[in-house]
N, C-alpha and C positions, 0 to 999 in steps of 0.2 A: 255197227259200233266203231268207235274211234280208237286206233292203236297209237296215235301220236299225241294224245292229250296229256295234260299236266299230271293228273292223278295217276293215270296208267304208267307214265314214264318214271314217276318218282316213288310210287307207293305200291307197285305190283311186281311180283316175281318174274312174270313173263317178259318184262321189258329189259331184263338183264341188269337192273339196278341193284339186285341183291336184297331188296326189301319185300316183305309181303304183309303190308298192313291191310290191303284189300285183295280179294281174289281178282284174277285177271278180268273175269266177266263183270264183276261189280265195278271195278275201276273204269272199264270202258263205258259202262252204263252211266256212271257219275259224270264222265267227260261229255257224253252225248247230251245229258241234261244241262250241263253248264253251257254248251254251245247253243242249245235251243233257247235258253233263257237270254243269252246274249243277243240272239237274233230278234227275239221278241222285244227286248229293250230298245234295240236300234230302230225297230220299225214302229216304235211308240205303242206297242200292244200292252206294255207293262208300265205302270207309274213307278217312280223312284222307290217308293216304300215297298211295293211288291217285289221289285227287282232285288232290293237289299234283303228282303225276307227269304227269297228263293236262294 
């Protein structure tokens, strides 16, 4: 999982930001999914519509 992602850094208590919109575990999971969809989009595995949907 990713501890330097945007969601974790801005919306999870464990990052030290003082907010807890998501649990640390779920925030890291969301960031991992975001990174993977970026990889798929850059390697043309997702069309623009699916990328936007995800």
